[in-house]
Residue frames relative to the residue before (quaternion, step in Angstrom):
aa qw qx qy qz dx dy dz
X 1.0000 0.0000 0.0000 0.0000 0.00 0.00 0.00
X 0.6558 0.4659 -0.3313 0.4930 3.57 0.94 -0.75
X 0.6492 0.4857 -0.3507 0.4687 3.67 0.88 -0.72
X 0.6654 0.4890 -0.3369 0.4524 3.54 0.85 -0.69
X 0.6283 0.5289 -0.3372 0.4602 3.53 1.13 -0.61
X 0.6638 0.5090 -0.3216 0.4437 3.49 1.04 -0.74
X 0.6433 0.5171 -0.3305 0.4577 3.54 1.14 -0.76
X 0.5885 0.5618 -0.3430 0.4694 3.51 1.08 -0.75
X 0.6734 0.4831 -0.3235 0.4566 3.61 0.81 -0.84
X 0.6230 0.5513 -0.3157 0.4564 3.46 0.99 -0.83
X 0.6569 0.5056 -0.2908 0.4778 3.55 0.89 -0.97
X 0.6655 0.4914 -0.3420 0.4458 3.50 0.89 -0.99
X 0.6550 0.5157 -0.3295 0.4432 3.70 0.99 -0.98
X 0.6812 0.4626 -0.3460 0.4496 3.60 0.84 -0.66
X 0.6347 0.5049 -0.3669 0.4557 3.56 1.02 -0.54
X 0.6343 0.5061 -0.3380 0.4767 3.56 1.01 -0.52
X 0.6573 0.5037 -0.3152 0.4636 3.51 0.98 -0.69
X 0.6245 0.5338 -0.3236 0.4694 3.52 1.17 -0.70
X 0.6585 0.5176 -0.2844 0.4664 3.50 0.99 -1.02
X 0.6509 0.5049 -0.2995 0.4815 3.60 0.97 -0.82
X 0.6290 0.5285 -0.3318 0.4637 3.56 1.05 -0.80
X 0.6536 0.4938 -0.3179 0.4774 3.61 0.94 -0.92
X 0.6673 0.4985 -0.3266 0.4466 3.54 0.81 -0.87
X 0.6887 0.4919 -0.3031 0.4381 3.59 0.96 -0.72
X 0.6665 0.5088 -0.2546 0.4818 3.51 1.38 -0.43
X 0.6713 0.4297 -0.2705 0.5400 3.55 1.29 -0.28
X 0.0144 0.7813 -0.6199 0.0722 3.51 -0.81 1.21
X 0.2171 -0.7431 0.6284 0.0756 3.50 -1.12 1.07
X 0.1295 -0.7777 0.6131 0.0504 3.55 -0.70 1.13
X 0.3599 -0.7488 0.4903 0.2635 3.66 -0.74 0.94
X 0.6473 -0.5244 0.3745 0.4073 3.53 -1.23 0.23
X 0.7665 0.3079 -0.2689 0.4953 3.64 -0.97 0.78
X 0.6928 0.4117 -0.3014 0.5097 3.61 1.19 0.26
X 0.1598 -0.7477 0.6348 0.1115 3.54 -1.33 0.34
X 0.1810 -0.7902 0.5790 0.0876 3.66 -0.72 1.07
X 0.2786 -0.7302 0.5985 0.1758 3.59 -0.95 0.80
X 0.2635 -0.7495 0.5987 0.1018 3.57 -1.13 0.87
X 0.1184 -0.7817 0.6123 0.0015 3.48 -0.86 1.23
X 0.0723 -0.7671 0.6328 0.0770 3.66 -0.96 0.87
X 0.8196 -0.0731 -0.0289 0.5676 3.53 -0.55 1.30
X 0.7543 -0.4448 0.2111 0.4344 3.55 1.03 0.93
X 0.6854 0.4253 -0.3030 0.5075 3.58 1.33 -0.03
X 0.5705 -0.6265 0.4425 0.2937 3.48 -1.11 1.04
X 0.1115 -0.8050 0.5805 0.0503 3.60 -0.95 0.89
X 0.7849 -0.1863 0.1759 0.5642 3.57 0.84 -1.04
X 0.3819 -0.7015 0.5508 0.2422 3.46 -1.34 0.21
X 0.3387 -0.7552 0.5308 0.1821 3.46 -0.89 1.05
X 0.3237 -0.7656 0.5314 0.1631 3.61 -0.90 0.96
X 0.6761 -0.4588 0.3286 0.4737 3.68 -1.14 0.35
X 0.6472 0.4996 -0.4159 0.3981 3.51 -1.13 0.90
X 0.6528 -0.4951 0.3763 0.4327 3.55 -1.24 -0.60
X 0.0045 -0.8087 0.5857 -0.0536 3.42 -0.85 1.18
X 0.3414 -0.7342 0.5704 0.1381 3.53 -1.22 0.59
X 0.0397 -0.7793 0.6253 -0.0052 3.47 -0.98 0.98
X 0.5112 -0.6036 0.4764 0.3839 3.67 -1.24 0.19
X 0.4293 -0.7211 0.4865 0.2428 3.55 -0.62 1.15
X 0.8559 0.1440 -0.1743 0.4651 3.45 -1.37 0.78
X 0.6964 0.3822 -0.3139 0.5200 3.69 1.16 0.12
X 0.7462 0.2498 -0.1727 0.5924 3.59 0.94 -0.75
X 0.0044 0.7852 -0.6189 -0.0227 3.57 -1.17 0.61
X 0.5557 -0.5923 0.4619 0.3563 3.54 -1.22 0.30
X 0.2870 -0.7911 0.5222 0.1382 3.47 -0.76 1.25
X 0.8175 -0.0735 0.0962 0.5630 3.59 0.37 -1.24
X 0.2555 -0.7482 0.5940 0.1489 3.51 -1.13 0.70
X 0.1123 -0.8649 0.4870 -0.0468 3.44 -0.08 1.49
X 0.2736 -0.7331 0.5917 0.1938 3.70 -0.77 0.90
X 0.1561 -0.8067 0.5683 0.0429 3.47 -0.72 1.29
X 0.4553 0.6435 -0.4928 0.3686 3.61 1.12 0.40
X 0.5717 -0.5792 0.4225 0.3989 3.56 -1.18 0.34
X 0.1564 -0.8160 0.5561 0.0217 3.47 -0.85 1.05
X 0.3506 -0.7411 0.5449 0.1759 3.57 -1.28 0.56
X 0.1539 -0.8075 0.5688 0.0263 3.41 -0.92 1.16
X 0.2667 -0.8022 0.5197 0.1233 3.55 -0.46 1.11
X 0.2163 -0.8031 0.5399 0.1294 3.62 -0.38 1.20
X 0.3361 -0.7595 0.4771 0.2874 3.68 -0.43 0.81
X 0.6199 -0.5470 0.4076 0.3877 3.55 -1.33 0.31
X 0.0114 -0.7990 0.5998 -0.0407 3.50 -1.20 0.95
X 0.4861 -0.6803 0.4656 0.2900 3.50 -1.10 0.37
X 0.1043 -0.7968 0.5952 -0.0014 3.45 -0.83 1.01
X 0.2066 -0.7532 0.6082 0.1419 3.66 -1.08 0.78
X 0.3221 -0.7691 0.5111 0.2087 3.62 -0.47 1.07
X 0.7157 -0.4310 0.3357 0.4352 3.65 -1.36 0.04
X 0.7270 0.3806 -0.2735 0.5018 3.65 1.00 -0.60
X 0.5748 -0.6489 0.3493 0.3556 3.64 1.20 0.57
X 0.4255 0.6388 -0.5193 0.3758 3.49 0.95 0.80
X 0.3040 -0.7600 0.5567 0.1415 3.50 -0.94 0.98
X 0.0340 0.8039 -0.5866 0.0919 3.62 -0.71 1.15
X 0.3517 -0.7276 0.5592 0.1850 3.53 -1.28 0.53
X 0.0181 0.8341 -0.5486 0.0541 3.58 -0.60 0.91
X 0.0047 -0.7856 0.6176 0.0378 3.58 -1.18 0.54
X 0.2161 -0.8084 0.5471 0.0206 3.53 -1.09 0.68
X 0.2687 -0.7206 0.6120 0.1846 3.47 -1.42 0.05
X 0.1465 -0.7999 0.5765 0.0798 3.73 -0.82 0.70
X 0.1576 -0.7629 0.6194 0.0972 3.53 -1.14 0.57
X 0.1268 0.8111 -0.5669 0.0676 3.63 -0.65 0.91
X 0.1730 -0.7563 0.6254 0.0835 3.58 -1.38 0.37
X 0.3547 -0.7145 0.5716 0.1923 3.57 -0.97 1.02
X 0.2073 -0.8036 0.5549 0.0569 3.51 -0.65 1.30
X 0.7735 0.1754 -0.0995 0.6009 3.57 1.18 -0.77
X 0.2871 -0.7934 0.5040 0.1846 3.60 -0.16 1.28
X 0.6440 0.5373 -0.3653 0.4038 3.62 0.89 -0.56
X 0.6524 0.5060 -0.2977 0.4792 3.51 1.09 -0.75
X 0.6560 0.4816 -0.2940 0.5013 3.56 1.02 -0.82
X 0.6986 0.4855 -0.2904 0.4380 3.62 1.00 -0.47
X 0.8030 0.2730 -0.0882 0.5224 3.59 1.13 -0.76
X 0.6064 0.5700 -0.3356 0.4413 3.63 1.20 -0.25
X 0.8124 0.1149 -0.0007 0.5717 3.58 1.11 -0.79
X 0.2556 -0.7446 0.5743 0.2246 3.54 -0.99 0.62
X 0.8302 0.0606 -0.1176 0.5416 3.53 -0.91 1.06
X 0.1722 -0.8677 0.4646 0.0387 3.36 0.60 1.50
X 0.6399 0.5368 -0.3031 0.4589 3.62 1.02 -1.04
X 0.7286 0.4088 -0.3138 0.4512 3.63 0.68 -0.78
X 0.5782 0.5537 -0.3824 0.4613 3.66 1.13 -0.41
X 0.6607 0.4908 -0.3154 0.4724 3.55 0.97 -0.81
X 0.6421 0.5513 -0.3040 0.4373 3.57 0.95 -0.90
X 0.7266 0.4326 -0.2513 0.4710 3.55 0.79 -0.96
X 0.6124 0.5226 -0.3611 0.4706 3.57 1.11 -0.60
X 0.6539 0.5068 -0.3195 0.4620 3.64 0.96 -0.83
X 0.6426 0.5329 -0.3114 0.4540 3.64 0.98 -0.86
X 0.7037 0.4637 -0.2795 0.4601 3.54 0.88 -0.88
X 0.6504 0.4841 -0.3194 0.4906 3.60 1.06 -0.62
X 0.5861 0.5521 -0.3853 0.4508 3.58 1.04 -0.55
X 0.6414 0.5100 -0.3046 0.4855 3.67 0.96 -0.86
X 0.7083 0.4598 -0.3085 0.4378 3.51 0.85 -0.92
X 0.6625 0.5045 -0.3058 0.4616 3.65 0.90 -0.87
X 0.7555 0.3891 -0.2427 0.4678 3.58 0.69 -0.96
X 0.5577 0.6173 -0.3445 0.4349 3.52 1.26 -0.41
X 0.6990 0.4886 -0.2171 0.4750 3.56 1.32 -0.71
X 0.6475 0.4624 -0.2854 0.5343 3.55 1.37 0.14
X 0.4994 -0.6038 0.5367 0.3130 3.43 -1.43 0.50
X 0.6463 -0.5535 0.3486 0.3929 3.59 -1.22 0.39
X 0.6185 0.5371 -0.3415 0.4607 3.66 0.94 -0.57
X 0.7007 0.4515 -0.2652 0.4847 3.45 1.06 -0.95
X 0.5963 0.5563 -0.3431 0.4661 3.54 1.12 -0.59
X 0.7155 0.4311 -0.2769 0.4748 3.72 0.79 -0.84
X 0.7747 0.3522 -0.2321 0.4712 3.69 0.98 -0.49
X 0.7469 0.3851 -0.2379 0.4871 3.60 1.19 0.15
X 0.0918 0.8481 -0.5145 0.0870 3.53 0.88 0.98
X 0.5977 0.5546 -0.3524 0.4595 3.61 1.11 -0.63
X 0.6728 0.4810 -0.3108 0.4685 3.52 0.94 -0.76
X 0.6305 0.5246 -0.3378 0.4616 3.65 1.05 -0.61
X 0.6685 0.4932 -0.2964 0.4713 3.57 1.06 -0.91
X 0.6361 0.5140 -0.3511 0.4560 3.59 1.10 -0.59
X 0.6966 0.4583 -0.2944 0.4670 3.63 0.86 -0.86
X 0.6133 0.5298 -0.3516 0.4686 3.64 1.08 -0.53
X 0.6791 0.5035 -0.2829 0.4532 3.46 0.90 -0.80
X 0.6527 0.4911 -0.3042 0.4902 3.54 0.98 -0.76
X 0.6835 0.4766 -0.3075 0.4596 3.70 0.85 -0.74
X 0.7439 0.4173 -0.2617 0.4517 3.51 0.70 -1.06
X 0.6433 0.5290 -0.3410 0.4359 3.59 1.02 -0.60
X 0.6029 0.5019 -0.3443 0.5159 3.65 1.20 -0.55
X 0.6884 0.5017 -0.3241 0.4115 3.64 0.84 -0.70
X 0.7419 0.3981 -0.2444 0.4809 3.54 0.99 -0.73
X 0.3585 0.7520 -0.4799 0.2752 3.66 1.29 0.06
X 0.6706 0.5102 -0.3420 0.4159 3.68 0.74 -0.83
X 0.6384 0.5322 -0.3139 0.4589 3.67 1.30 -0.61
X 0.5058 -0.6516 0.4369 0.3589 3.59 1.16 -0.05
X 0.5363 0.5977 -0.3859 0.4542 3.60 1.32 0.52
X 0.2302 -0.7245 0.6417 0.1015 3.46 -1.33 0.94
X 0.2093 -0.7371 0.6300 0.1269 3.63 -0.77 1.06
X 0.1942 -0.8382 0.5011 0.0928 3.61 -0.40 1.14
X 0.8200 -0.0358 0.0503 0.5690 3.52 1.18 -0.59
X 0.0210 0.7669 -0.6401 -0.0414 3.56 -1.14 0.70
X 0.0725 -0.8283 0.5555 -0.0030 3.49 -0.72 1.14
X 0.3410 -0.6822 0.5950 0.2534 3.64 -0.98 0.68
X 0.2821 -0.7780 0.5361 0.1664 3.57 -0.69 1.08
X 0.8271 -0.0840 0.0997 0.5468 3.57 0.75 -0.80
X 0.1100 -0.7614 0.6347 0.0735 3.59 -1.18 0.71
X 0.0052 -0.8450 0.5341 -0.0274 3.62 -0.38 1.05
X 0.1968 -0.7893 0.5691 0.1200 3.53 -0.44 1.22
X 0.6432 -0.4986 0.3597 0.4565 3.77 -1.11 0.25
X 0.6302 -0.5654 0.3667 0.3855 3.55 -1.25 0.59
X 0.6180 0.5381 -0.3400 0.4615 3.72 0.90 -0.67
X 0.6491 0.5238 -0.3101 0.4562 3.52 0.96 -0.81
X 0.6009 0.5646 -0.3131 0.4712 3.53 1.13 -1.05
X 0.6863 0.5024 -0.2919 0.4374 3.60 0.80 -0.99
X 0.6176 0.5493 -0.2799 0.4884 3.44 1.12 -0.96
X 0.6432 0.4928 -0.3044 0.5008 3.72 0.93 -0.84
X 0.6386 0.5126 -0.3446 0.4590 3.58 0.91 -0.82
X 0.6660 0.5034 -0.3201 0.4478 3.55 0.77 -0.89
X 0.6494 0.5354 -0.3008 0.4485 3.55 1.05 -0.96
X 0.6512 0.5151 -0.3134 0.4608 3.54 1.06 -0.90
X 0.6089 0.5674 -0.3258 0.4484 3.56 1.05 -0.87
X 0.6897 0.5191 -0.2482 0.4396 3.50 0.94 -1.03
X 0.6502 0.5388 -0.2567 0.4701 3.41 1.15 -0.90
X 0.6616 0.5023 -0.2976 0.4705 3.51 1.12 -0.79
X 0.6136 0.5467 -0.3253 0.4679 3.51 1.18 -0.93
X 0.6138 0.5595 -0.3151 0.4592 3.61 1.07 -0.88
X 0.6992 0.4720 -0.2957 0.4483 3.50 0.78 -1.01
X 0.6044 0.5547 -0.3497 0.4524 3.58 1.11 -0.79
X 0.6642 0.5290 -0.2966 0.4370 3.52 0.91 -0.90
X 0.6541 0.4980 -0.3127 0.4757 3.44 1.02 -0.96
X 0.6799 0.5014 -0.3091 0.4369 3.60 0.83 -0.83
X 0.6259 0.4999 -0.3398 0.4928 3.60 1.15 -0.72
X 0.6707 0.5112 -0.3232 0.4294 3.61 0.91 -0.71
X 0.6503 0.4861 -0.3224 0.4866 3.44 1.13 -0.83
X 0.6235 0.5146 -0.3741 0.4545 3.71 1.02 -0.59
X 0.6512 0.5085 -0.3339 0.4538 3.63 0.97 -0.63
X 0.6143 0.5461 -0.3123 0.4764 3.45 1.07 -0.76
X 0.6925 0.4423 -0.3094 0.4786 3.55 0.82 -0.87
X 0.6513 0.5040 -0.3670 0.4325 3.57 0.90 -0.76
X 0.6139 0.5391 -0.3329 0.4708 3.74 1.08 -0.65
X 0.6583 0.4759 -0.3141 0.4915 3.52 0.95 -0.81
X 0.6440 0.4936 -0.3473 0.4701 3.67 0.79 -0.66
X 0.6732 0.4570 -0.3435 0.4689 3.63 0.85 -0.89
X 0.6253 0.5282 -0.3568 0.4502 3.68 0.87 -0.78
X 0.6486 0.5016 -0.3079 0.4826 3.60 1.02 -0.93
X 0.6519 0.4883 -0.3360 0.4730 3.68 0.97 -0.78
X 0.6516 0.5479 -0.3115 0.4222 3.52 0.94 -0.79
X 0.6546 0.5071 -0.2691 0.4918 3.45 1.23 -0.93
X 0.6699 0.4859 -0.3213 0.4604 3.59 0.91 -0.61
X 0.6152 0.5478 -0.3279 0.4625 3.43 1.24 -0.74
X 0.6594 0.4975 -0.3221 0.4625 3.56 0.99 -0.79
X 0.6432 0.5285 -0.3433 0.4349 3.53 0.97 -0.92
X 0.6584 0.5364 -0.3081 0.4286 3.57 1.01 -0.91
X 0.6676 0.4958 -0.2948 0.4707 3.48 1.14 -1.04
X 0.6292 0.4987 -0.3524 0.4809 3.68 0.99 -0.65
X 0.6377 0.5058 -0.3427 0.4691 3.64 0.93 -0.58
X 0.6294 0.5077 -0.3176 0.4953 3.58 1.00 -0.82
X 0.6683 0.4735 -0.3327 0.4675 3.66 0.74 -0.87
X 0.6656 0.5148 -0.3078 0.4440 3.60 0.96 -0.80
X 0.6410 0.4984 -0.2924 0.5052 3.55 1.19 -0.66
X 0.6408 0.4895 -0.3394 0.4844 3.48 1.00 -0.71
X 0.6501 0.5038 -0.3386 0.4570 3.64 0.83 -0.81
X 0.6186 0.5495 -0.3513 0.4382 3.56 0.99 -0.83
X 0.6831 0.5061 -0.2923 0.4380 3.44 0.88 -1.25
X 0.6719 0.5340 -0.2994 0.4169 3.54 0.92 -0.99
X 0.6325 0.5055 -0.3009 0.5038 3.53 1.12 -0.86
X 0.6480 0.5069 -0.3313 0.4621 3.60 1.04 -0.65
X 0.6056 0.5608 -0.3091 0.4725 3.51 1.20 -0.68
X 0.6659 0.5018 -0.2747 0.4789 3.49 0.98 -1.06
X 0.6588 0.4931 -0.3339 0.4597 3.58 0.98 -0.87
X 0.6494 0.5169 -0.3249 0.4533 3.65 0.97 -0.73
X 0.6535 0.4754 -0.3248 0.4914 3.57 1.05 -0.90
X 0.6434 0.4900 -0.3761 0.4523 3.75 0.86 -0.72
X 0.6394 0.5242 -0.3440 0.4450 3.59 1.09 -0.73
X 0.6359 0.5199 -0.3476 0.4523 3.50 0.98 -0.82
X 0.6295 0.5347 -0.3074 0.4726 3.52 1.00 -1.02
X 0.6999 0.4848 -0.3020 0.4288 3.53 0.79 -0.73
X 0.5652 0.5536 -0.3245 0.5184 3.52 1.40 -0.60
X 0.6639 0.5240 -0.3096 0.4346 3.50 0.89 -0.92
X 0.6957 0.4758 -0.2603 0.4710 3.45 0.92 -1.12
X 0.5948 0.5470 -0.3474 0.4758 3.61 1.13 -0.63
X 0.6522 0.5009 -0.3269 0.4657 3.63 0.91 -0.90
X 0.6757 0.4996 -0.3064 0.4471 3.55 0.90 -0.93
X 0.6711 0.4590 -0.3404 0.4723 3.61 1.06 -0.78
X 0.6046 0.4879 -0.4213 0.4679 3.65 0.98 -0.30
X 0.6047 0.5500 -0.3721 0.4398 3.59 0.96 -0.78
X 0.6771 0.4738 -0.3092 0.4705 3.65 0.86 -1.00
X 0.6503 0.5404 -0.3437 0.4085 3.57 0.91 -0.72
X 0.6643 0.4559 -0.2798 0.5221 3.52 1.36 -0.74
X 0.5669 -0.6434 0.3847 0.3416 3.64 1.20 0.05
X 0.4416 0.6913 -0.4742 0.3198 3.52 1.23 0.47
X 0.2687 -0.8001 0.5258 0.1063 3.56 -0.19 1.45
X 0.5731 0.5745 -0.3907 0.4347 3.69 1.00 -0.58
X 0.6649 0.5156 -0.3226 0.4336 3.56 0.76 -0.81
X 0.6436 0.4987 -0.3273 0.4795 3.56 1.05 -0.84
X 0.6437 0.5064 -0.3480 0.4562 3.66 0.94 -0.77
X 0.6312 0.5309 -0.3365 0.4544 3.63 0.98 -0.78
X 0.6979 0.4782 -0.2926 0.4457 3.49 0.79 -0.92
X 0.6677 0.4786 -0.3155 0.4750 3.59 0.97 -0.78
X 0.6345 0.5231 -0.3224 0.4689 3.68 1.01 -0.77
X 0.6428 0.5250 -0.3229 0.4548 3.58 0.99 -0.80
X 0.6755 0.4562 -0.2991 0.4961 3.64 0.85 -0.86
X 0.6273 0.5601 -0.3270 0.4312 3.52 0.90 -0.87
X 0.6488 0.5068 -0.2813 0.4930 3.63 0.98 -1.01
X 0.6841 0.5031 -0.2981 0.4360 3.59 0.74 -0.99
X 0.6447 0.5076 -0.3252 0.4701 3.56 1.07 -0.87
X 0.6001 0.5589 -0.3406 0.4599 3.71 1.04 -0.82
X 0.7210 0.4674 -0.2801 0.4280 3.58 0.84 -1.14
X 0.6237 0.5357 -0.3493 0.4495 3.55 1.10 -0.61
X 0.6547 0.5002 -0.3176 0.4693 3.54 1.07 -0.82
X 0.6917 0.5002 -0.2994 0.4263 3.63 0.89 -0.66
X 0.7656 0.3617 -0.2151 0.4866 3.53 1.12 -0.57
X 0.3873 0.6919 -0.5209 0.3161 3.54 1.20 0.43
X 0.5516 -0.6711 0.4294 0.2471 3.42 -1.17 1.08
X 0.7360 0.3753 -0.2477 0.5061 3.63 1.05 -0.50
X 0.5689 0.5738 -0.3923 0.4396 3.53 1.18 0.42
X 0.1191 -0.7974 0.5910 0.0271 3.60 -0.72 1.01
X 0.7819 -0.0544 0.0231 0.6205 3.63 0.82 -0.87
X 0.1851 -0.7933 0.5758 0.0690 3.59 -0.86 1.01
X 0.0432 -0.7962 0.6035 -0.0038 3.55 -0.80 0.97
X 0.2784 0.7391 -0.5844 0.1864 3.51 -0.77 1.03
X 0.5750 -0.6087 0.4467 0.3152 3.46 -1.25 0.62
X 0.2462 0.7722 -0.5543 0.1892 3.62 -0.43 1.05
X 0.2326 -0.7448 0.6074 0.1493 3.58 -0.93 0.73
X 0.5403 -0.6455 0.4568 0.2875 3.45 -0.85 1.17
X 0.6485 0.5669 -0.3262 0.3894 3.63 0.92 -1.07
X 0.6089 0.5731 -0.3663 0.4083 3.60 1.13 -0.69
X 0.7034 0.4228 -0.2864 0.4945 3.57 1.05 -0.87
X 0.5890 0.5610 -0.3743 0.4452 3.57 1.11 -0.43
X 0.6263 0.5089 -0.3339 0.4872 3.51 1.06 -0.97
X 0.6458 0.5117 -0.3333 0.4583 3.63 0.86 -0.69
X 0.6558 0.4715 -0.3117 0.5004 3.56 0.88 -0.71
X 0.6115 0.5230 -0.3676 0.4663 3.55 1.05 -0.62
X 0.6361 0.5211 -0.3449 0.4526 3.60 0.89 -0.65
X 0.6253 0.4981 -0.3530 0.4861 3.58 1.13 -0.77
X 0.6407 0.5506 -0.3411 0.4122 3.68 0.96 -0.63
X 0.6402 0.5198 -0.3206 0.4659 3.42 1.12 -0.90
X 0.6349 0.5341 -0.3325 0.4485 3.55 1.05 -0.71
X 0.6447 0.5315 -0.3045 0.4573 3.49 1.04 -0.83
X 0.6507 0.5147 -0.3142 0.4615 3.58 1.07 -0.83
X 0.6168 0.5530 -0.3364 0.4478 3.55 1.10 -0.73
X 0.7575 0.4315 -0.2375 0.4285 3.52 0.86 -1.09
X 0.8345 0.2713 -0.0759 0.4736 3.54 0.92 -1.18
X 0.4147 0.7310 -0.4706 0.2688 3.58 1.35 0.08
X 0.0818 -0.7652 0.6384 0.0139 3.59 -1.16 0.83
X 0.5046 -0.6412 0.4928 0.3023 3.61 -1.22 0.50
X 0.7391 -0.3888 0.3255 0.4434 3.61 -1.41 0.10
X 0.7308 0.4596 -0.2551 0.4355 3.69 0.79 -0.99
X 0.5943 -0.5662 0.3793 0.4270 3.61 1.16 -0.11
X 0.5682 0.5819 -0.3965 0.4258 3.68 1.16 -0.14
X 0.4550 -0.6544 0.5222 0.3034 3.57 -1.13 0.81
X 0.2567 -0.7698 0.5764 0.0962 3.46 -1.06 1.05
X 0.4323 -0.7043 0.5316 0.1857 3.39 -1.09 1.03
X 0.0433 -0.7996 0.5987 0.0183 3.65 -0.36 1.02
X 0.4940 -0.6405 0.5313 0.2519 3.34 -1.26 0.74
X 0.5041 -0.6329 0.4896 0.3249 3.59 -1.08 0.73
X 0.0610 -0.7769 0.6267 -0.0048 3.35 -0.98 0.98
X 0.4319 -0.7047 0.4887 0.2792 3.52 -1.00 0.62
X 0.2519 -0.7493 0.6025 0.1099 3.53 -0.93 0.87
X 0.3969 -0.7093 0.4941 0.3085 3.56 -0.74 0.89
X 0.4836 -0.6843 0.4746 0.2695 3.56 -0.97 0.96
X 0.3014 -0.7468 0.5768 0.1373 3.46 -1.08 0.96
X 0.0990 -0.8224 0.5594 0.0326 3.51 -0.58 1.05
X 0.4988 -0.6457 0.4616 0.3483 3.67 -0.76 0.80
X 0.8068 0.3143 -0.2166 0.4509 3.38 -1.25 0.71
X 0.7292 0.3238 -0.2291 0.5576 3.67 1.22 0.06
X 0.1288 -0.8398 0.5243 0.0577 3.56 0.16 1.23
X 0.6464 0.5612 -0.3285 0.3991 3.64 1.05 -0.15
X 0.5689 0.6272 -0.3359 0.4125 3.47 1.31 -0.34
């Protein structure tokens, strides 16, 4: 009974030891983590999320590494720019461990190393820029910081995915000076725009005056051309009339001569009577001379438009009419 009891105890002890050994060799890794395995203090492999087996009492878990993307808050620090302006800036960095073994064994205190590296490069990048460039080129600063820091942490198995400058605060007196400068710059631009507007308006007015003068000159030229054409036609008509009268005189038509003389005589009298500087006109003139001329005109009208009592046109023989000369009532 005693021997059986001792055997039973041995079996139980062996069962417990086997169970403990199995439990020591089974490792469960949660999602988002990577465990390093060390054998006698030396790294051998990395356990991925899920159920994993190791050799009990020989292998052990070394580092439990978070492989999810993490956020690192960069505290505020003072930066002196290239133009000796002092500003305060803070940032935030996002990184992810891609190689747990390198992150565990290549650097001590990985988070502190990334933080100090980011702060140092912020001072370097921002210190190489002027204040105006610094305030207006945050995207460029973020890009340069990301490129430099990511290259520096690559041997540690870390990928820096993003670095963002949260805030840049210049001193209050510098902010006031910048405000005055911005106001002066805007006033300058306003004056430049106003001057350009005045210049454009003057150019347009000059161009309008030029076009107006050109059109006026063209109008005057066209009017002069038409007036000359009218005078030419009038002279041509006068020449034709004179030619007709000359032909009539050559044919011995005395009535045409009397008509021509009476017409010119009447026109001359009308011009004298309507002159603006004439008030009283005194000249030797016999009324019978004008009446005689008018009589000649009447004879011509009778010859051309005379009709008989029955309404038929009568052919009249040409008769000579004694010419009436001014100043000779007896003729």
